[in-house]
Backbone as JSON, one array per atom type, in Angstrom:
{
  "sequence": "MNVPNVLTLVRIGLVPVFFVVFFLPVAWANEVCTALFGLAAVTDGLDGWLARRLGQSSRFGAFLDPVADKLMVAVALVALVARDPGGWLAAPAAIIIGREIAVSALREWMAEVGERARVAVSIIGKLKTIAQMVALVLLLYGEPVGQFPTWIVGVIFLYLAAALTLWSMAVYLRAAWPALSAPGAGRGAGSP",
  "N": [[-19.31, 12.74, -5.13], [-18.33, 9.63, -6.36], [-18.22, 6.3, -7.88], [-15.45, 5.39, -8.18], [-14.21, 7.02, -6.24], [-15.51, 6.21, -3.91], [-14.61, 3.58, -3.73], [-11.92, 4.1, -3.19], [-12.13, 5.37, -0.71], [-13.14, 3.2, 0.74], [-10.89, 1.59, 0.69], [-9.19, 3.1, 2.31], [-10.64, 2.94, 4.66], [-10.24, 0.25, 5.21], [-7.72, 0.13, 6.28], [-7.42, 0.61, 9.2], [-8.89, -1.64, 10.06], [-7.4, -3.76, 9.01], [-4.99, -3.34, 10.47], [-5.79, -3.84, 13.14], [-6.68, -6.51, 12.95], [-4.27, -7.74, 12.16], [-2.73, -7.81, 14.51], [-4.24, -9.36, 16.2], [-4.44, -12.09, 18.44], [-4.91, -14.65, 17.05], [-5.25, -17.66, 15.08], [-6.04, -17.34, 12.45], [-5.42, -14.8, 11.62], [-3.37, -14.01, 9.79], [-4.37, -14.96, 7.34], [-6.79, -13.48, 7.01], [-5.7, -10.86, 7.03], [-4.11, -10.98, 4.73], [-6.13, -11.34, 2.83], [-7.53, -8.89, 3.18], [-5.53, -7.05, 2.46], [-5.09, -7.87, -0.16], [-7.61, -7.31, -1.24], [-7.56, -4.52, -0.98], [-5.48, -3.97, -2.78], [-6.64, -4.83, -5.19], [-8.82, -3.11, -5.38], [-7.39, -0.76, -5.71], [-6.36, -0.86, -8.35], [-8.8, -1.14, -9.63], [-10.32, 1.21, -9.03], [-8.95, 3.27, -10.39], [-9.17, 2.35, -13.02], [-11.96, 2.34, -13.34], [-12.48, 5.06, -13.0], [-11.31, 6.17, -15.3], [-12.68, 4.74, -17.29], [-15.41, 5.27, -16.85], [-15.38, 7.96, -17.05], [-15.06, 9.41, -14.71], [-13.04, 10.76, -13.41], [-11.53, 12.79, -10.93], [-10.4, 15.67, -9.14], [-10.37, 15.31, -6.4], [-10.29, 12.5, -6.27], [-7.85, 12.06, -7.6], [-6.12, 13.16, -5.72], [-6.7, 11.61, -3.42], [-6.33, 8.88, -4.05], [-3.48, 8.13, -4.32], [-2.81, 8.62, -1.63], [-4.3, 6.72, -0.23], [-3.13, 4.35, -1.26], [-0.41, 4.54, -0.37], [-0.78, 4.67, 2.36], [-1.91, 2.13, 3.1], [0.17, 0.42, 2.26], [2.36, 1.39, 3.79], [1.41, 0.92, 6.43], [1.19, -1.89, 6.35], [3.89, -2.59, 5.97], [5.1, -1.5, 8.31], [3.74, -2.99, 10.27], [4.59, -5.6, 9.65], [7.36, -5.32, 10.15], [7.24, -4.75, 12.84], [6.4, -7.17, 13.85], [8.49, -8.83, 13.09], [11.3, -7.75, 13.83], [13.91, -7.73, 12.85], [16.73, -6.8, 10.7], [16.28, -7.76, 8.12], [13.73, -7.25, 7.14], [13.33, -4.62, 7.94], [15.15, -2.91, 6.64], [14.53, -2.85, 3.73], [11.89, -1.97, 4.08], [12.21, 0.55, 5.23], [13.49, 1.85, 3.11], [11.46, 1.76, 1.12], [9.3, 3.14, 2.37], [10.59, 5.61, 2.91], [11.23, 6.47, 0.3], [8.64, 6.83, -0.72], [7.77, 9.03, 0.77], [9.68, 10.97, -0.02], [9.27, 11.12, -2.84], [6.62, 11.88, -2.92], [6.8, 14.44, -1.79], [8.47, 15.6, -3.71], [6.77, 15.52, -5.98], [4.73, 17.21, -5.08], [6.12, 19.65, -4.81], [6.96, 19.97, -7.48], [4.49, 20.32, -8.66], [3.77, 22.78, -7.58], [5.54, 24.46, -8.9], [4.6, 24.25, -11.43], [5.36, 22.04, -12.93], [4.51, 19.42, -12.79], [3.94, 17.35, -14.59], [6.38, 16.36, -15.35], [7.12, 14.51, -13.44], [5.4, 12.35, -13.64], [3.8, 9.14, -13.17], [5.93, 6.43, -13.86], [6.91, 3.58, -15.94], [8.69, 2.1, -14.46], [7.94, 2.77, -11.88], [5.43, 1.56, -11.83], [6.13, -1.15, -12.1], [7.52, -1.39, -9.71], [5.42, -1.09, -7.9], [3.91, -3.4, -8.44], [5.75, -5.45, -7.73], [6.01, -4.82, -5.02], [3.37, -5.23, -4.05], [3.07, -7.99, -4.55], [5.11, -8.96, -2.88], [4.21, -8.09, -0.32], [1.72, -9.4, -0.08], [2.61, -12.1, -0.01], [4.34, -12.02, 2.25], [2.54, -11.27, 4.27], [0.85, -13.45, 4.34], [2.64, -15.55, 4.83], [2.88, -18.32, 5.67], [4.11, -21.49, 4.47], [3.01, -22.76, 1.31], [2.25, -25.73, 0.49], [5.1, -26.96, -0.95], [6.03, -24.5, -1.53], [7.95, -21.76, -0.65], [6.7, -19.39, 0.9], [7.32, -17.14, 2.64], [10.1, -16.7, 2.19], [10.16, -16.2, -0.59], [8.58, -13.94, -0.56], [10.27, -12.13, 0.85], [12.34, -11.91, -1.03], [10.95, -10.69, -3.14], [10.34, -8.32, -1.82], [12.87, -7.14, -1.55], [13.41, -6.84, -4.28], [11.39, -5.0, -4.85], [12.31, -2.86, -3.27], [14.7, -2.25, -4.62], [13.68, -1.5, -7.12], [12.25, 0.63, -6.22], [14.27, 2.5, -5.47], [15.4, 2.86, -8.0], [13.22, 3.9, -9.45], [12.92, 6.28, -8.04], [15.28, 7.59, -8.64], [14.83, 7.96, -11.38], [12.64, 9.74, -11.28], [13.86, 11.9, -9.91], [15.85, 12.6, -11.74], [14.29, 13.41, -13.91], [13.15, 15.63, -12.74], [15.29, 17.23, -12.23], [16.08, 19.51, -13.89], [14.21, 21.5, -13.13], [14.68, 21.52, -10.38], [17.32, 22.39, -10.2], [17.24, 24.9, -11.26], [17.85, 28.47, -11.27], [16.94, 30.04, -8.24], [15.39, 27.91, -7.42], [15.66, 26.85, -4.91], [14.31, 28.49, -3.2], [11.58, 28.73, -1.08], [8.88, 27.7, 1.05], [10.33, 26.83, 3.3], [12.71, 28.13, 3.1], [15.12, 30.81, 3.8]],
  "CA": [[-18.9, 11.37, -4.8], [-18.58, 8.67, -7.41], [-17.83, 4.93, -7.53], [-14.0, 5.27, -7.91], [-13.87, 7.65, -4.94], [-16.04, 5.34, -2.85], [-13.65, 2.47, -3.59], [-10.72, 4.63, -2.55], [-12.47, 5.55, 0.68], [-13.23, 1.86, 1.34], [-9.5, 1.18, 0.89], [-8.7, 3.81, 3.49], [-11.34, 2.33, 5.79], [-9.7, -1.1, 5.48], [-6.45, 0.27, 6.98], [-7.51, 0.27, 10.65], [-9.34, -3.04, 10.23], [-6.17, -4.54, 8.72], [-4.05, -3.19, 11.56], [-6.33, -4.55, 14.32], [-6.66, -7.96, 12.7], [-2.88, -8.19, 12.11], [-2.22, -8.03, 15.86], [-5.1, -10.28, 16.99], [-3.76, -13.37, 18.76], [-5.71, -15.78, 16.5], [-4.53, -18.41, 14.03], [-6.46, -16.94, 11.12], [-5.13, -13.36, 11.37], [-2.59, -13.81, 8.57], [-5.25, -15.19, 6.2], [-7.66, -12.3, 6.87], [-4.89, -9.71, 6.63], [-3.75, -11.17, 3.31], [-7.34, -11.04, 2.05], [-7.79, -7.44, 3.26], [-4.52, -6.36, 1.66], [-5.38, -8.21, -1.54], [-8.8, -6.53, -1.63], [-7.1, -3.13, -1.17], [-4.7, -3.92, -4.02], [-7.56, -4.96, -6.31], [-9.58, -1.85, -5.51], [-6.47, 0.25, -6.19], [-6.41, -0.95, -9.77], [-10.19, -0.99, -10.1], [-10.83, 2.59, -8.94], [-8.36, 4.02, -11.48], [-9.78, 1.89, -14.27], [-13.36, 2.82, -13.42], [-12.46, 6.53, -13.16], [-11.05, 6.42, -16.72], [-13.71, 4.1, -18.11], [-16.69, 5.95, -16.63], [-15.21, 9.4, -17.13], [-15.34, 9.96, -13.37], [-11.82, 11.25, -12.79], [-11.78, 14.01, -10.19], [-9.27, 16.17, -8.38], [-10.44, 14.65, -5.12], [-9.8, 11.16, -6.47], [-6.41, 12.13, -7.91], [-5.41, 13.41, -4.47], [-6.94, 10.6, -2.4], [-5.88, 7.56, -4.47], [-2.11, 7.82, -3.83], [-2.78, 8.6, -0.17], [-4.79, 5.4, 0.17], [-2.11, 3.36, -1.6], [0.76, 4.68, 0.48], [-1.21, 4.37, 3.73], [-2.01, 0.67, 3.3], [1.52, -0.15, 2.12], [3.15, 1.78, 4.95], [0.92, 0.22, 7.62], [1.54, -3.28, 6.23], [5.33, -2.71, 6.19], [5.36, -1.25, 9.71], [3.23, -4.13, 11.03], [5.51, -6.73, 9.42], [8.62, -5.07, 10.86], [6.95, -4.85, 14.28], [6.32, -8.6, 14.16], [9.82, -9.43, 12.84], [12.08, -6.5, 13.82], [15.28, -7.86, 12.33], [17.06, -5.95, 9.59], [15.88, -8.3, 6.83], [12.54, -6.54, 6.68], [13.4, -3.2, 8.25], [15.94, -2.11, 5.63], [13.72, -2.55, 2.56], [10.71, -1.2, 4.5], [12.66, 1.95, 5.35], [13.72, 2.36, 1.73], [10.18, 1.95, 0.43], [8.56, 4.27, 2.99], [11.37, 6.84, 2.69], [11.04, 6.88, -1.1], [7.28, 7.35, -0.89], [7.75, 10.39, 1.33], [10.51, 11.84, -0.87], [8.66, 11.31, -4.15], [5.38, 12.69, -2.71], [7.26, 15.8, -1.6], [8.93, 16.07, -4.98], [5.6, 15.76, -6.82], [4.04, 18.42, -4.56], [6.92, 20.8, -5.16], [6.88, 20.14, -8.92], [3.16, 20.86, -8.97], [3.77, 24.18, -7.22], [6.29, 25.22, -9.92], [3.99, 24.02, -12.71], [6.13, 21.01, -13.69], [4.02, 18.15, -12.28], [3.96, 16.35, -15.62], [7.74, 15.79, -15.45], [7.26, 13.41, -12.49], [4.25, 11.45, -13.77], [4.15, 7.74, -12.85], [6.7, 5.79, -14.95], [6.75, 2.12, -16.0], [9.45, 1.54, -13.33], [7.08, 2.93, -10.73], [4.37, 0.53, -11.91], [6.75, -2.43, -11.77], [7.8, -1.3, -8.27], [4.15, -1.33, -7.22], [3.56, -4.83, -8.6], [6.69, -6.22, -6.86], [5.66, -4.49, -3.64], [2.14, -5.89, -3.71], [3.32, -9.44, -4.47], [5.89, -9.17, -1.66], [3.41, -7.93, 0.9], [0.73, -10.52, 0.01], [3.33, -13.29, 0.4], [4.83, -11.85, 3.63], [1.43, -11.24, 5.18], [0.37, -14.82, 4.51], [3.77, -16.1, 5.61], [2.95, -19.77, 5.84], [4.38, -22.19, 3.22], [1.9, -23.35, 0.62], [2.87, -26.94, -0.03], [6.56, -26.81, -0.97], [6.34, -23.11, -1.91], [8.39, -21.03, 0.54], [6.02, -18.08, 0.81], [8.04, -16.08, 3.33], [11.4, -16.43, 1.49], [9.86, -15.56, -1.89], [8.11, -12.58, -0.2], [11.44, -11.32, 1.15], [13.02, -11.66, -2.28], [10.18, -9.67, -3.85], [10.46, -7.06, -1.08], [14.15, -6.56, -1.95], [13.23, -6.41, -5.66], [10.61, -3.76, -4.76], [13.17, -1.81, -2.76], [15.62, -1.87, -5.7], [12.89, -0.78, -8.1], [11.93, 1.89, -5.52], [15.41, 3.38, -5.62], [15.52, 3.13, -9.43], [12.17, 4.83, -9.85], [13.16, 7.59, -7.42], [16.35, 8.16, -9.47], [14.18, 8.39, -12.63], [11.89, 10.96, -10.98], [14.79, 13.02, -9.63], [16.5, 13.01, -13.01], [13.3, 14.18, -14.66], [12.84, 16.92, -12.02], [16.53, 17.99, -11.99], [16.11, 20.86, -14.5], [13.44, 22.41, -12.26], [15.3, 21.6, -9.06], [18.59, 23.11, -10.26], [17.1, 26.23, -11.87], [18.06, 29.57, -10.33], [15.77, 30.34, -7.41], [14.64, 26.71, -7.1], [15.74, 26.57, -3.46], [13.42, 29.4, -2.44], [10.28, 28.17, -0.83], [8.35, 27.91, 2.37], [11.29, 26.57, 4.33], [13.99, 28.85, 2.85], [15.16, 32.2, 4.29]],
  "C": [[-19.3, 10.43, -5.93], [-18.02, 7.3, -7.04], [-16.32, 4.82, -7.32], [-13.63, 5.87, -6.55], [-14.38, 6.84, -3.75], [-15.06, 4.16, -2.65], [-12.37, 2.9, -2.92], [-10.96, 4.84, -1.06], [-12.61, 4.21, 1.43], [-11.81, 1.37, 1.62], [-8.9, 1.85, 2.11], [-9.35, 3.23, 4.74], [-10.83, 0.94, 6.17], [-8.41, -1.02, 6.31], [-6.55, -0.06, 8.46], [-8.0, -1.15, 10.93], [-8.17, -3.98, 10.03], [-5.25, -4.55, 9.94], [-4.51, -3.94, 12.81], [-6.25, -6.03, 14.12], [-5.23, -8.49, 12.72], [-2.36, -8.54, 13.49], [-3.15, -8.85, 16.74], [-4.33, -11.59, 17.25], [-4.63, -14.58, 18.34], [-4.99, -16.39, 15.32], [-4.86, -17.91, 12.64], [-6.12, -15.52, 10.74], [-4.39, -13.17, 10.07], [-3.45, -14.01, 7.3], [-6.18, -13.97, 5.97], [-6.89, -11.07, 6.46], [-4.45, -9.81, 5.18], [-4.95, -10.86, 2.43], [-7.66, -9.56, 2.04], [-6.79, -6.67, 2.39], [-4.76, -6.64, 0.17], [-6.59, -7.44, -2.06], [-8.41, -5.07, -1.84], [-6.34, -3.02, -2.47], [-5.61, -3.96, -5.24], [-8.36, -3.66, -6.48], [-8.7, -0.69, -5.98], [-6.49, 0.25, -7.72], [-7.79, -0.64, -10.34], [-10.65, 0.46, -10.07], [-10.26, 3.46, -10.06], [-8.98, 3.64, -12.82], [-11.19, 2.41, -14.43], [-13.4, 4.33, -13.64], [-12.23, 6.89, -14.64], [-12.2, 5.91, -17.58], [-15.05, 4.83, -18.04], [-16.6, 7.48, -16.75], [-15.48, 10.11, -15.79], [-14.06, 10.36, -12.62], [-12.14, 12.57, -12.11], [-10.49, 14.47, -9.49], [-9.2, 15.49, -7.03], [-9.9, 13.23, -5.23], [-8.31, 11.11, -6.79], [-5.57, 12.39, -6.69], [-5.49, 12.18, -3.53], [-6.36, 9.22, -2.78], [-4.44, 7.24, -4.03], [-1.97, 7.82, -2.31], [-3.21, 7.25, 0.32], [-3.78, 4.29, -0.08], [-0.99, 3.33, -0.59], [0.41, 4.32, 1.93], [-1.26, 2.89, 3.98], [-0.63, 0.03, 3.23], [2.37, 0.15, 3.39], [2.72, 1.03, 6.23], [1.28, -1.27, 7.54], [3.03, -3.49, 6.51], [5.69, -2.52, 7.68], [4.9, -2.43, 10.56], [4.17, -5.35, 10.89], [6.83, -6.55, 10.15], [8.39, -5.16, 12.36], [6.9, -6.32, 14.69], [7.67, -9.28, 14.01], [10.82, -8.27, 12.69], [13.5, -6.61, 13.34], [15.47, -6.98, 11.08], [16.59, -6.46, 8.23], [14.62, -7.62, 6.27], [12.64, -5.03, 6.88], [14.11, -2.39, 7.2], [15.11, -1.81, 4.38], [12.45, -1.75, 2.89], [11.05, 0.27, 4.61], [12.9, 2.59, 4.02], [12.41, 2.67, 1.06], [9.42, 3.11, 1.03], [9.26, 5.59, 2.79], [11.19, 7.35, 1.29], [9.66, 7.45, -1.32], [7.14, 8.8, -0.38], [8.49, 11.37, 0.42], [9.82, 12.15, -2.21], [7.36, 12.1, -4.01], [5.74, 14.13, -2.54], [7.72, 16.41, -2.91], [7.78, 16.39, -5.91], [4.84, 17.03, -6.37], [4.81, 19.65, -4.99], [6.86, 21.06, -6.65], [5.54, 20.71, -9.36], [3.12, 22.38, -8.7], [4.53, 25.03, -8.26], [5.76, 24.94, -11.34], [4.65, 22.93, -13.56], [5.71, 19.58, -13.3], [4.15, 17.04, -13.32], [5.32, 15.66, -15.75], [7.9, 14.57, -14.51], [5.99, 12.53, -12.48], [4.73, 10.01, -13.53], [4.8, 7.13, -14.09], [6.43, 4.28, -14.88], [7.54, 1.49, -14.85], [8.66, 1.65, -12.06], [5.97, 1.9, -10.69], [4.92, -0.84, -11.58], [7.07, -2.51, -10.28], [6.52, -1.67, -7.5], [3.74, -2.8, -7.3], [4.45, -5.68, -7.71], [6.35, -6.04, -5.39], [4.41, -5.21, -3.18], [2.32, -7.4, -3.58], [4.08, -9.74, -3.2], [5.04, -9.11, -0.44], [2.34, -9.02, 1.01], [1.47, -11.76, 0.54], [3.78, -13.19, 1.89], [3.65, -11.85, 4.63], [0.89, -12.66, 5.4], [1.39, -15.63, 5.27], [3.93, -17.56, 5.69], [3.28, -20.45, 4.47], [3.09, -22.77, 2.63], [2.47, -24.59, -0.1], [4.39, -26.81, 0.15], [7.0, -25.35, -1.28], [6.71, -22.29, -0.69], [7.9, -19.56, 0.52], [6.82, -16.94, 1.43], [9.33, -15.71, 2.58], [11.13, -15.72, 0.16], [9.35, -14.13, -1.62], [9.27, -11.67, 0.11], [12.19, -10.96, -0.13], [12.27, -10.57, -3.07], [10.22, -8.33, -3.14], [11.78, -6.35, -1.44], [14.1, -6.11, -3.4], [12.44, -5.09, -5.67], [11.46, -2.62, -4.28], [14.16, -1.34, -3.84], [14.87, -1.05, -6.76], [12.48, 0.6, -7.56], [13.03, 2.91, -5.73], [15.6, 3.79, -7.11], [14.47, 4.15, -9.84], [12.38, 6.2, -9.27], [14.25, 8.31, -8.21], [15.73, 8.71, -10.79], [13.4, 9.7, -12.37], [12.78, 12.14, -10.68], [15.5, 13.5, -10.87], [15.54, 13.82, -13.83], [13.06, 15.57, -14.04], [14.09, 17.78, -11.94], [16.56, 19.35, -12.67], [15.34, 21.89, -13.65], [14.1, 22.58, -10.92], [16.58, 22.43, -9.09], [18.47, 24.49, -10.87], [17.35, 27.32, -10.81], [16.78, 29.89, -9.56], [14.95, 29.13, -6.98], [14.62, 26.42, -5.62], [14.84, 27.48, -2.64], [12.07, 28.77, -2.3], [9.88, 28.45, 0.59], [9.37, 27.76, 3.46], [12.6, 27.33, 4.15], [13.94, 30.28, 3.4], [14.96, 33.19, 3.2]]
}
């Protein structure tokens, strides 16, 4: 156990706290949820930086970090859609969550065939993450700040994140296509 892994575990521990606070019938829930999500986003960047800086990268951390990221984002998206079930949030939320599942499966499969490096995180994936975090912070806060329309700008960033999500998935699929289309690529645990 090292500092980056502890930060990742803290991020996972914040998920149920975030979920409970989100649905509390109190006026300050959005502010606390925004702070919790923001803290999770900061620790996401910090744990990776510390792992590299302190030479504390580990297989456990490499496995757990993306799980923590996807868990917090998925819970935030589901909570927001539960609060506002219209299609404006549901469509981009479904795209983002669906992409995360598909790309995670793709990375796992590529690792099994020894081609994991082909689907390493790209700059488009990083931009998607930034847009997603900005969108979720704004949507979780939700209240206008002066004349700044927090909710509307959050929705715009969520759609930007969904577009970048699809783009990054296309980049990963294109990089993986040689391995996916190779003879015998369809054989696996679920194939006859």
